[in-house]
TISE-199021 format. One record per residue (C-alpha): residue number from 1; x, y, z. Coordinates in nm, 2 decimals. Layout:
nr = NUM	u = X	v = Y	w = Z
...
# end
This chain:
nr = 1	u = 0.00	v = 0.00	w = 0.00
nr = 2	u = 0.14	v = 0.34	w = -0.10
nr = 3	u = 0.21	v = 0.61	w = 0.16
nr = 4	u = -0.08	v = 0.83	w = 0.02
nr = 5	u = -0.32	v = 0.53	w = 0.04
nr = 6	u = -0.21	v = 0.47	w = 0.40
nr = 7	u = -0.30	v = 0.83	w = 0.48
nr = 8	u = -0.63	v = 0.81	w = 0.31
nr = 9	u = -0.71	v = 0.49	w = 0.51
nr = 10	u = -0.61	v = 0.66	w = 0.83
nr = 11	u = -0.84	v = 0.95	w = 0.76
nr = 12	u = -1.13	v = 0.71	w = 0.69
nr = 13	u = -1.09	v = 0.56	w = 1.04
nr = 14	u = -1.01	v = 0.89	w = 1.22
nr = 15	u = -1.31	v = 1.07	w = 1.08
nr = 16	u = -1.57	v = 0.79	w = 1.09
nr = 17	u = -1.59	v = 0.70	w = 0.73
nr = 18	u = -1.48	v = 0.34	w = 0.74
nr = 19	u = -1.39	v = 0.10	w = 1.02
nr = 20	u = -1.24	v = -0.25	w = 0.99
nr = 21	u = -1.51	v = -0.52	w = 1.02
nr = 22	u = -1.54	v = -0.70	w = 1.36
nr = 23	u = -1.24	v = -0.50	w = 1.48
nr = 24	u = -1.28	v = -0.57	w = 1.86
nr = 25	u = -1.24	v = -0.94	w = 1.78
nr = 26	u = -0.93	v = -0.89	w = 1.57
nr = 27	u = -1.12	v = -0.82	w = 1.25
nr = 28	u = -1.23	v = -1.03	w = 0.96
nr = 29	u = -1.02	v = -1.00	w = 0.64
nr = 30	u = -1.17	v = -0.79	w = 0.36
nr = 31	u = -1.48	v = -0.67	w = 0.56
nr = 32	u = -1.54	v = -0.31	w = 0.65
nr = 33	u = -1.81	v = -0.12	w = 0.83
nr = 34	u = -1.92	v = 0.23	w = 0.72
nr = 35	u = -1.93	v = 0.48	w = 1.01
nr = 36	u = -2.15	v = 0.80	w = 1.05
nr = 37	u = -1.97	v = 1.00	w = 0.78
nr = 38	u = -1.92	v = 0.70	w = 0.55
nr = 39	u = -2.28	v = 0.58	w = 0.55
nr = 40	u = -2.39	v = 0.93	w = 0.46
nr = 41	u = -2.14	v = 0.96	w = 0.17
nr = 42	u = -2.23	v = 0.61	w = 0.05
nr = 43	u = -2.60	v = 0.70	w = 0.05
nr = 44	u = -2.54	v = 1.02	w = -0.13
nr = 45	u = -2.34	v = 0.84	w = -0.40
nr = 46	u = -2.62	v = 0.59	w = -0.45
nr = 47	u = -2.88	v = 0.86	w = -0.45
nr = 48	u = -2.69	v = 1.06	w = -0.71
nr = 49	u = -2.65	v = 0.75	w = -0.93
nr = 50	u = -3.02	v = 0.67	w = -0.90
nr = 51	u = -3.12	v = 1.03	w = -0.98
nr = 52	u = -2.90	v = 1.03	w = -1.29
nr = 53	u = -2.99	v = 0.68	w = -1.41
nr = 54	u = -3.36	v = 0.65	w = -1.32
nr = 55	u = -3.54	v = 0.95	w = -1.19
nr = 56	u = -3.41	v = 1.19	w = -1.46
nr = 57	u = -3.49	v = 0.94	w = -1.74
nr = 58	u = -3.82	v = 0.83	w = -1.89
nr = 59	u = -3.69	v = 0.50	w = -2.03
nr = 60	u = -3.53	v = 0.35	w = -1.71
nr = 61	u = -3.72	v = 0.19	w = -1.42
nr = 62	u = -3.60	v = 0.04	w = -1.09
nr = 63	u = -3.59	v = -0.30	w = -0.94
nr = 64	u = -3.48	v = -0.46	w = -0.61
nr = 65	u = -3.44	v = -0.83	w = -0.66
nr = 66	u = -3.37	v = -1.09	w = -0.39
nr = 67	u = -3.02	v = -1.18	w = -0.29
nr = 68	u = -3.11	v = -1.55	w = -0.27
nr = 69	u = -3.23	v = -1.69	w = -0.61
nr = 70	u = -3.30	v = -2.04	w = -0.73
nr = 71	u = -2.98	v = -2.24	w = -0.79
nr = 72	u = -3.10	v = -2.30	w = -1.15
nr = 73	u = -3.05	v = -1.93	w = -1.22
nr = 74	u = -2.68	v = -1.96	w = -1.16
nr = 75	u = -2.65	v = -2.29	w = -1.34
nr = 76	u = -2.81	v = -2.15	w = -1.65
nr = 77	u = -2.62	v = -1.82	w = -1.64
nr = 78	u = -2.29	v = -2.01	w = -1.64
nr = 79	u = -2.18	v = -1.90	w = -1.29
nr = 80	u = -2.19	v = -2.25	w = -1.13
nr = 81	u = -1.97	v = -2.40	w = -1.40
nr = 82	u = -1.76	v = -2.10	w = -1.51
nr = 83	u = -1.74	v = -1.82	w = -1.25
nr = 84	u = -1.39	v = -1.92	w = -1.16
nr = 85	u = -1.05	v = -1.76	w = -1.10
nr = 86	u = -0.72	v = -1.96	w = -1.13
nr = 87	u = -0.58	v = -2.03	w = -0.78
nr = 88	u = -0.22	v = -2.12	w = -0.70
nr = 89	u = -0.06	v = -2.23	w = -0.36
nr = 90	u = 0.29	v = -2.14	w = -0.25
nr = 91	u = 0.44	v = -2.44	w = -0.07
nr = 92	u = 0.71	v = -2.21	w = 0.09
nr = 93	u = 0.49	v = -1.94	w = 0.26
nr = 94	u = 0.16	v = -2.14	w = 0.26
nr = 95	u = -0.01	v = -1.85	w = 0.08
nr = 96	u = -0.29	v = -1.88	w = -0.17
nr = 97	u = -0.30	v = -1.64	w = -0.47
nr = 98	u = -0.47	v = -1.57	w = -0.80
nr = 99	u = -0.24	v = -1.72	w = -1.06
nr = 100	u = -0.32	v = -1.43	w = -1.30
nr = 101	u = -0.26	v = -1.16	w = -1.03
nr = 102	u = 0.07	v = -1.26	w = -0.87
nr = 103	u = 0.23	v = -0.93	w = -0.94
nr = 104	u = -0.05	v = -0.76	w = -0.73
nr = 105	u = -0.01	v = -0.99	w = -0.43
nr = 106	u = 0.24	v = -1.00	w = -0.14
nr = 107	u = 0.44	v = -1.30	w = -0.01
nr = 108	u = 0.32	v = -1.40	w = 0.34
nr = 109	u = 0.68	v = -1.42	w = 0.47
nr = 110	u = 0.86	v = -1.16	w = 0.26
nr = 111	u = 0.58	v = -0.89	w = 0.27
nr = 112	u = 0.77	v = -0.64	w = 0.05
nr = 113	u = 0.79	v = -0.89	w = -0.23
nr = 114	u = 0.53	v = -1.03	w = -0.47
nr = 115	u = 0.51	v = -1.41	w = -0.50
nr = 116	u = 0.69	v = -1.37	w = -0.84
nr = 117	u = 0.99	v = -1.22	w = -0.66
nr = 118	u = 1.01	v = -1.43	w = -0.34
nr = 119	u = 1.13	v = -1.76	w = -0.51
nr = 120	u = 0.85	v = -1.97	w = -0.37
nr = 121	u = 0.76	v = -2.32	w = -0.48
nr = 122	u = 0.41	v = -2.31	w = -0.65
nr = 123	u = 0.15	v = -2.57	w = -0.72
nr = 124	u = -0.02	v = -2.60	w = -1.06
nr = 125	u = -0.31	v = -2.35	w = -1.10
nr = 126	u = -0.66	v = -2.48	w = -1.04
nr = 127	u = -1.00	v = -2.32	w = -1.09
nr = 128	u = -1.17	v = -2.18	w = -0.78
nr = 129	u = -1.54	v = -2.09	w = -0.79
nr = 130	u = -1.61	v = -1.75	w = -0.64
nr = 131	u = -1.97	v = -1.80	w = -0.53
nr = 132	u = -2.07	v = -1.84	w = -0.17
nr = 133	u = -2.31	v = -2.13	w = -0.12
nr = 134	u = -2.56	v = -2.18	w = 0.17
nr = 135	u = -2.87	v = -2.37	w = 0.25
nr = 136	u = -3.23	v = -2.25	w = 0.22
nr = 137	u = -3.49	v = -2.43	w = 0.44
nr = 138	u = -3.47	v = -2.68	w = 0.73
nr = 139	u = -3.33	v = -2.97	w = 0.53
nr = 140	u = -2.95	v = -2.98	w = 0.48
nr = 141	u = -2.92	v = -3.16	w = 0.15
nr = 142	u = -2.81	v = -3.08	w = -0.21
nr = 143	u = -3.16	v = -2.97	w = -0.31
nr = 144	u = -3.15	v = -2.70	w = -0.05
nr = 145	u = -2.83	v = -2.54	w = -0.19
nr = 146	u = -2.86	v = -2.17	w = -0.29
nr = 147	u = -2.60	v = -1.91	w = -0.36
nr = 148	u = -2.54	v = -1.55	w = -0.25
nr = 149	u = -2.56	v = -1.36	w = -0.57
nr = 150	u = -2.22	v = -1.27	w = -0.72
nr = 151	u = -2.39	v = -0.99	w = -0.92
nr = 152	u = -2.72	v = -0.81	w = -0.93
nr = 153	u = -2.77	v = -0.84	w = -1.31
nr = 154	u = -2.93	v = -1.19	w = -1.31
nr = 155	u = -3.22	v = -1.06	w = -1.09
nr = 156	u = -3.29	v = -0.81	w = -1.36
nr = 157	u = -3.28	v = -1.06	w = -1.64
nr = 158	u = -3.52	v = -1.31	w = -1.47
nr = 159	u = -3.76	v = -1.02	w = -1.41
nr = 160	u = -3.75	v = -0.88	w = -1.77
nr = 161	u = -4.09	v = -1.02	w = -1.86
nr = 162	u = -4.25	v = -0.91	w = -1.53
nr = 163	u = -4.13	v = -0.55	w = -1.59
nr = 164	u = -4.24	v = -0.56	w = -1.95
nr = 165	u = -4.59	v = -0.67	w = -1.85
nr = 166	u = -4.64	v = -0.44	w = -1.55
nr = 167	u = -4.44	v = -0.12	w = -1.61
nr = 168	u = -4.58	v = -0.03	w = -1.96
nr = 169	u = -4.23	v = 0.01	w = -2.10
nr = 170	u = -4.12	v = -0.06	w = -2.46
nr = 171	u = -3.79	v = -0.14	w = -2.62
nr = 172	u = -3.55	v = 0.04	w = -2.58
nr = 173	u = -3.56	v = 0.07	w = -2.20
nr = 174	u = -3.35	v = 0.00	w = -1.89
nr = 175	u = -3.39	v = -0.17	w = -1.55
nr = 176	u = -3.17	v = -0.04	w = -1.27
nr = 177	u = -3.08	v = -0.19	w = -0.94
nr = 178	u = -2.86	v = -0.11	w = -0.64
nr = 179	u = -2.78	v = -0.39	w = -0.41
nr = 180	u = -2.53	v = -0.62	w = -0.23
nr = 181	u = -2.33	v = -0.89	w = -0.41
nr = 182	u = -2.08	v = -1.15	w = -0.28
nr = 183	u = -1.77	v = -1.30	w = -0.42
nr = 184	u = -1.53	v = -1.53	w = -0.24
nr = 185	u = -1.23	v = -1.35	w = -0.38
nr = 186	u = -0.89	v = -1.53	w = -0.36
nr = 187	u = -0.71	v = -1.20	w = -0.33
nr = 188	u = -0.85	v = -0.89	w = -0.16
nr = 189	u = -0.69	v = -0.56	w = -0.10
nr = 190	u = -0.69	v = -0.18	w = -0.16
nr = 191	u = -0.90	v = -0.15	w = 0.15
nr = 192	u = -1.26	v = -0.14	w = 0.01
nr = 193	u = -1.14	v = -0.17	w = -0.35
nr = 194	u = -1.18	v = -0.55	w = -0.35
nr = 195	u = -1.39	v = -0.72	w = -0.09
nr = 196	u = -1.60	v = -1.03	w = -0.05
nr = 197	u = -1.92	v = -0.84	w = 0.03
nr = 198	u = -1.98	v = -0.53	w = -0.17
nr = 199	u = -2.25	v = -0.32	w = -0.33
nr = 200	u = -2.32	v = -0.27	w = -0.70
nr = 201	u = -2.51	v = -0.01	w = -0.91
nr = 202	u = -2.61	v = -0.18	w = -1.23
nr = 203	u = -2.84	v = -0.10	w = -1.52
nr = 204	u = -2.94	v = -0.34	w = -1.80
nr = 205	u = -3.05	v = -0.15	w = -2.10
nr = 206	u = -3.26	v = -0.36	w = -2.34
nr = 207	u = -3.24	v = -0.26	w = -2.71
nr = 208	u = -3.31	v = -0.39	w = -3.06
nr = 209	u = -3.04	v = -0.60	w = -3.22
nr = 210	u = -2.86	v = -0.37	w = -3.46
nr = 211	u = -2.90	v = -0.07	w = -3.24
nr = 212	u = -2.67	v = -0.21	w = -2.97
nr = 213	u = -2.35	v = -0.05	w = -3.08
nr = 214	u = -2.50	v = 0.29	w = -3.10
nr = 215	u = -2.65	v = 0.25	w = -2.75
nr = 216	u = -2.32	v = 0.11	w = -2.62
nr = 217	u = -2.14	v = 0.43	w = -2.73
nr = 218	u = -2.42	v = 0.64	w = -2.58
nr = 219	u = -2.39	v = 0.48	w = -2.23
nr = 220	u = -2.01	v = 0.49	w = -2.23
nr = 221	u = -2.03	v = 0.86	w = -2.28
nr = 222	u = -2.31	v = 0.91	w = -2.03
nr = 223	u = -2.13	v = 0.72	w = -1.76
nr = 224	u = -1.80	v = 0.90	w = -1.81
nr = 225	u = -1.99	v = 1.23	w = -1.79
nr = 226	u = -2.14	v = 1.13	w = -1.45
nr = 227	u = -1.80	v = 1.07	w = -1.30
nr = 228	u = -1.67	v = 1.41	w = -1.42
nr = 229	u = -1.99	v = 1.58	w = -1.29
nr = 230	u = -1.90	v = 1.44	w = -0.95
nr = 231	u = -1.59	v = 1.65	w = -0.95
nr = 232	u = -1.34	v = 1.37	w = -1.04
nr = 233	u = -1.05	v = 1.53	w = -1.21
nr = 234	u = -1.04	v = 1.46	w = -1.59
nr = 235	u = -0.67	v = 1.36	w = -1.57
nr = 236	u = -0.75	v = 1.09	w = -1.32
nr = 237	u = -1.04	v = 0.92	w = -1.50
nr = 238	u = -1.05	v = 0.75	w = -1.85
nr = 239	u = -1.23	v = 0.50	w = -2.07
nr = 240	u = -1.03	v = 0.20	w = -2.18
nr = 241	u = -1.16	v = -0.04	w = -2.44
nr = 242	u = -1.12	v = -0.41	w = -2.38
nr = 243	u = -0.90	v = -0.59	w = -2.63
nr = 244	u = -1.05	v = -0.90	w = -2.80
nr = 245	u = -0.87	v = -1.14	w = -2.57
nr = 246	u = -1.00	v = -0.96	w = -2.26
nr = 247	u = -1.37	v = -0.98	w = -2.36
nr = 248	u = -1.60	v = -1.21	w = -2.17
nr = 249	u = -1.74	v = -1.49	w = -2.39
nr = 250	u = -2.08	v = -1.33	w = -2.40
nr = 251	u = -1.97	v = -0.97	w = -2.47
nr = 252	u = -1.95	v = -0.80	w = -2.81
nr = 253	u = -1.76	v = -0.51	w = -2.66
nr = 254	u = -1.67	v = -0.35	w = -2.32
nr = 255	u = -1.53	v = -0.03	w = -2.20
nr = 256	u = -1.38	v = 0.00	w = -1.85
nr = 257	u = -1.39	v = 0.33	w = -1.68
nr = 258	u = -1.06	v = 0.34	w = -1.49
nr = 259	u = -0.93	v = 0.57	w = -1.22
nr = 260	u = -0.57	v = 0.65	w = -1.14
nr = 261	u = -0.55	v = 0.52	w = -0.78
nr = 262	u = -0.24	v = 0.55	w = -0.56
nr = 263	u = -0.13	v = 0.21	w = -0.70
nr = 264	u = -0.21	v = 0.29	w = -1.06
nr = 265	u = -0.49	v = 0.27	w = -1.31
nr = 266	u = -0.77	v = 0.03	w = -1.22
nr = 267	u = -1.13	v = -0.04	w = -1.31
nr = 268	u = -1.41	v = 0.14	w = -1.12
nr = 269	u = -1.69	v = 0.07	w = -1.37
nr = 270	u = -1.76	v = -0.14	w = -1.68
nr = 271	u = -1.99	v = -0.07	w = -1.97
nr = 272	u = -2.05	v = -0.39	w = -2.16
nr = 273	u = -2.25	v = -0.50	w = -2.46
nr = 274	u = -2.38	v = -0.84	w = -2.34
nr = 275	u = -2.57	v = -0.91	w = -2.66
nr = 276	u = -2.87	v = -1.14	w = -2.61
nr = 277	u = -2.67	v = -1.40	w = -2.42
nr = 278	u = -2.83	v = -1.37	w = -2.08
nr = 279	u = -3.20	v = -1.35	w = -2.19
nr = 280	u = -3.13	v = -1.62	w = -2.45
nr = 281	u = -2.99	v = -1.85	w = -2.18
nr = 282	u = -3.27	v = -1.79	w = -1.94
nr = 283	u = -3.54	v = -1.83	w = -2.21
nr = 284	u = -3.38	v = -2.17	w = -2.30
nr = 285	u = -3.33	v = -2.28	w = -1.94
nr = 286	u = -3.67	v = -2.18	w = -1.80
nr = 287	u = -3.89	v = -2.25	w = -2.11
nr = 288	u = -4.04	v = -1.90	w = -2.06
nr = 289	u = -4.06	v = -1.65	w = -2.34
nr = 290	u = -3.82	v = -1.36	w = -2.28
nr = 291	u = -3.86	v = -1.19	w = -2.62
nr = 292	u = -4.05	v = -0.88	w = -2.73
nr = 293	u = -4.28	v = -0.83	w = -3.03
nr = 294	u = -4.11	v = -0.63	w = -3.30
nr = 295	u = -4.41	v = -0.47	w = -3.47
nr = 296	u = -4.21	v = -0.37	w = -3.78
nr = 297	u = -4.06	v = -0.71	w = -3.84
nr = 298	u = -4.38	v = -0.89	w = -3.72
nr = 299	u = -4.17	v = -1.13	w = -3.51
nr = 300	u = -4.06	v = -1.20	w = -3.16
nr = 301	u = -3.70	v = -1.08	w = -3.08
nr = 302	u = -3.47	v = -1.14	w = -2.79
nr = 303	u = -3.32	v = -0.79	w = -2.71
nr = 304	u = -2.96	v = -0.71	w = -2.68
nr = 305	u = -2.84	v = -0.56	w = -2.35
nr = 306	u = -2.60	v = -0.28	w = -2.27
nr = 307	u = -2.48	v = -0.29	w = -1.90
nr = 308	u = -2.32	v = -0.01	w = -1.71
nr = 309	u = -2.20	v = -0.17	w = -1.39
nr = 310	u = -2.03	v = 0.02	w = -1.11
nr = 311	u = -1.92	v = -0.08	w = -0.76
nr = 312	u = -2.05	v = 0.15	w = -0.49
nr = 313	u = -1.75	v = 0.08	w = -0.26
nr = 314	u = -1.50	v = 0.14	w = -0.54
nr = 315	u = -1.69	v = 0.46	w = -0.63
nr = 316	u = -1.67	v = 0.56	w = -0.26
nr = 317	u = -1.29	v = 0.50	w = -0.26
nr = 318	u = -1.25	v = 0.68	w = -0.59
nr = 319	u = -1.43	v = 0.99	w = -0.46
nr = 320	u = -1.21	v = 0.99	w = -0.14
nr = 321	u = -0.88	v = 0.94	w = -0.33
nr = 322	u = -0.96	v = 1.22	w = -0.58
nr = 323	u = -1.08	v = 1.46	w = -0.31
nr = 324	u = -0.79	v = 1.40	w = -0.07
nr = 325	u = -0.52	v = 1.67	w = -0.05
nr = 326	u = -0.24	v = 1.76	w = 0.19
nr = 327	u = -0.04	v = 2.08	w = 0.19
nr = 328	u = 0.18	v = 2.27	w = 0.44
nr = 329	u = 0.04	v = 2.56	w = 0.63
nr = 330	u = 0.25	v = 2.87	w = 0.70
nr = 331	u = 0.32	v = 2.75	w = 1.05
nr = 332	u = 0.47	v = 2.42	w = 0.92
nr = 333	u = 0.17	v = 2.20	w = 1.01
nr = 334	u = 0.00	v = 1.98	w = 0.75
nr = 335	u = -0.35	v = 2.07	w = 0.64
nr = 336	u = -0.56	v = 1.77	w = 0.52
nr = 337	u = -0.87	v = 1.84	w = 0.32
nr = 338	u = -1.13	v = 1.65	w = 0.12
nr = 339	u = -1.24	v = 1.86	w = -0.18
nr = 340	u = -1.58	v = 1.67	w = -0.21
nr = 341	u = -1.84	v = 1.80	w = -0.44
nr = 342	u = -2.09	v = 1.99	w = -0.22
nr = 343	u = -2.37	v = 1.75	w = -0.33
nr = 344	u = -2.17	v = 1.46	w = -0.19
nr = 345	u = -2.04	v = 1.62	w = 0.13
nr = 346	u = -2.18	v = 1.44	w = 0.44
nr = 347	u = -2.18	v = 1.78	w = 0.61
nr = 348	u = -2.24	v = 2.07	w = 0.37
nr = 349	u = -2.23	v = 2.36	w = 0.63
nr = 350	u = -2.06	v = 2.39	w = 0.96
nr = 351	u = -2.20	v = 2.65	w = 1.21
nr = 352	u = -1.98	v = 2.78	w = 1.49
nr = 353	u = -2.00	v = 3.04	w = 1.76
nr = 354	u = -1.65	v = 3.19	w = 1.79
nr = 355	u = -1.66	v = 3.17	w = 2.17
nr = 356	u = -1.92	v = 3.03	w = 2.42
nr = 357	u = -2.03	v = 3.37	w = 2.55
nr = 358	u = -2.18	v = 3.71	w = 2.47
nr = 359	u = -2.49	v = 3.56	w = 2.30
nr = 360	u = -2.28	v = 3.40	w = 2.02
nr = 361	u = -2.40	v = 3.04	w = 2.09
nr = 362	u = -2.77	v = 3.15	w = 2.08
nr = 363	u = -2.72	v = 3.33	w = 1.75
nr = 364	u = -2.53	v = 3.03	w = 1.61
nr = 365	u = -2.80	v = 2.78	w = 1.72
nr = 366	u = -3.06	v = 3.00	w = 1.55
nr = 367	u = -2.87	v = 3.01	w = 1.23
nr = 368	u = -2.81	v = 2.63	w = 1.25
nr = 369	u = -3.18	v = 2.57	w = 1.29
nr = 370	u = -3.25	v = 2.78	w = 0.98
nr = 371	u = -2.98	v = 2.63	w = 0.76
nr = 372	u = -3.05	v = 2.27	w = 0.84
nr = 373	u = -3.39	v = 2.30	w = 0.67
nr = 374	u = -3.20	v = 2.32	w = 0.34
nr = 375	u = -2.86	v = 2.17	w = 0.40
nr = 376	u = -2.68	v = 1.89	w = 0.58
nr = 377	u = -2.54	v = 2.09	w = 0.88
nr = 378	u = -2.33	v = 2.04	w = 1.19
nr = 379	u = -2.32	v = 2.27	w = 1.49
nr = 380	u = -1.99	v = 2.27	w = 1.68
nr = 381	u = -1.88	v = 2.49	w = 1.97
nr = 382	u = -1.60	v = 2.28	w = 2.12
nr = 383	u = -1.23	v = 2.37	w = 2.07
nr = 384	u = -1.05	v = 2.65	w = 1.90
nr = 385	u = -1.19	v = 2.78	w = 1.57
nr = 386	u = -0.88	v = 2.65	w = 1.39
nr = 387	u = -0.94	v = 2.30	w = 1.52
nr = 388	u = -1.31	v = 2.31	w = 1.42
nr = 389	u = -1.22	v = 2.42	w = 1.07
nr = 390	u = -0.96	v = 2.14	w = 1.05
nr = 391	u = -1.22	v = 1.87	w = 1.16
nr = 392	u = -1.46	v = 1.98	w = 0.89
nr = 393	u = -1.19	v = 2.01	w = 0.63
nr = 394	u = -1.12	v = 1.64	w = 0.69
nr = 395	u = -1.48	v = 1.54	w = 0.63
nr = 396	u = -1.52	v = 1.75	w = 0.32
nr = 397	u = -1.74	v = 2.03	w = 0.45
nr = 398	u = -1.73	v = 2.31	w = 0.18
nr = 399	u = -1.86	v = 2.60	w = 0.39
nr = 400	u = -1.83	v = 2.71	w = 0.76
nr = 401	u = -2.03	v = 3.00	w = 0.91
nr = 402	u = -1.88	v = 3.16	w = 1.22
nr = 403	u = -2.08	v = 3.39	w = 1.46
nr = 404	u = -1.84	v = 3.64	w = 1.61
nr = 405	u = -1.83	v = 3.95	w = 1.82
nr = 406	u = -1.93	v = 4.17	w = 1.53
nr = 407	u = -2.25	v = 3.98	w = 1.44
nr = 408	u = -2.45	v = 4.16	w = 1.70
nr = 409	u = -2.37	v = 4.50	w = 1.54
nr = 410	u = -2.34	v = 4.42	w = 1.17
nr = 411	u = -2.59	v = 4.13	w = 1.15
nr = 412	u = -2.35	v = 3.93	w = 0.94
nr = 413	u = -2.14	v = 3.61	w = 0.98
nr = 414	u = -1.81	v = 3.50	w = 0.84
nr = 415	u = -1.84	v = 3.23	w = 0.57
nr = 416	u = -1.52	v = 3.04	w = 0.52
nr = 417	u = -1.46	v = 2.85	w = 0.19
nr = 418	u = -1.29	v = 2.51	w = 0.22
nr = 419	u = -1.13	v = 2.51	w = -0.12
nr = 420	u = -1.00	v = 2.87	w = -0.15
nr = 421	u = -0.98	v = 2.95	w = 0.23
nr = 422	u = -1.15	v = 3.28	w = 0.14
nr = 423	u = -1.36	v = 3.44	w = 0.41
nr = 424	u = -1.65	v = 3.66	w = 0.34
nr = 425	u = -1.90	v = 3.86	w = 0.55
nr = 426	u = -2.26	v = 3.77	w = 0.46
nr = 427	u = -2.58	v = 3.90	w = 0.61
nr = 428	u = -2.76	v = 3.65	w = 0.84
nr = 429	u = -3.08	v = 3.67	w = 0.63
nr = 430	u = -2.87	v = 3.60	w = 0.31
nr = 431	u = -2.65	v = 3.31	w = 0.42
nr = 432	u = -2.88	v = 3.03	w = 0.30
nr = 433	u = -2.92	v = 3.18	w = -0.05
nr = 434	u = -2.55	v = 3.27	w = -0.06
nr = 435	u = -2.45	v = 2.91	w = 0.01
nr = 436	u = -2.71	v = 2.76	w = -0.23
nr = 437	u = -2.57	v = 2.98	w = -0.51
nr = 438	u = -2.21	v = 2.88	w = -0.43
nr = 439	u = -2.30	v = 2.51	w = -0.43
nr = 440	u = -2.49	v = 2.54	w = -0.76
nr = 441	u = -2.18	v = 2.69	w = -0.93
nr = 442	u = -1.91	v = 2.49	w = -0.76
nr = 443	u = -1.63	v = 2.35	w = -0.98
nr = 444	u = -1.32	v = 2.16	w = -0.90
# end
């Protein structure tokens, strides 16, 4: 883990974004819990995605499918037989690694070296299925075996006909879903970048065969736009097309949206053309019709599917890494700040009395009560004003309002800007509109 990544991880613990899972019992590898600041940021990311993908569009509807599905779903989709990674054992350090990701792993004994560098004695690679299995019902036999879903997409595919029949939608249209998925990863790491329990934001867009390439280009552009709209710097985000040897067997094309993490470029979202593979397989496996009536061709057609699929947790980490900044203050101390987009900031406005006397707390509480009707606010009267600013810088609060000794005479407060460190006097009755205007025009 790079130094900058270690500092980002330290910030997430210090300011209540992310805690190690089961920490008081020594932790459970690759599990993390979202704290008060983290759960708010995570919810805001999901809400923003849902607004952009569903609420602002007339041709996309939502779904929330069950995590547990009939085992047949995963057999037909190919996950039972083919959702595998190559696993290799090291006889020297007793470690288990993905055979195709050795350069990204660390030897258990020589932790600064990868398994390729440590001179270990390796077994032959073997295929390891990534799905978690469990039992449904009171009888513990093979017939009771079910799987924790490794992706949310199959829940959308098996409900395609239900949505067509009930939501009055016509091709082309999309079905979106946000939900948990589970993969028994051989190698985890990058804090929340690769975990065994994670959350996905996926949309399956159903379109007529022949129009799929045009829609694929459309959704690649739309998804890249969304990332940039969140304030992610253009130089740190890119679209990379899969080469033919990288494509999944069902895909006609795929573009990965990649972010430049502290360890290098890595995938945060994929936008794939899945053709008619999934619906075709489920139509064959279930015996149920999963086609639509093409009135022009006078025939039943299985639609093609374009799939934008993003990990909520990876998105969370991307936003934090891109917003994180350190610089030296004139006094030699280090200032740490998260330059979060105001619409993603867990706390948008901090309200402070300069001191706890002379009526300042009462005026600050009144301003806080007014502002929290429109913004996510925090009232803080403990500690020096510098320390209060520092705390809110570290959770990404873009604006702080301080009631001081002059407020009683001029009826104004000092509004401090997180990004520029500018401070402006604003009339009490204009603070809300002032902050709203600044948020609406915020740019990175």
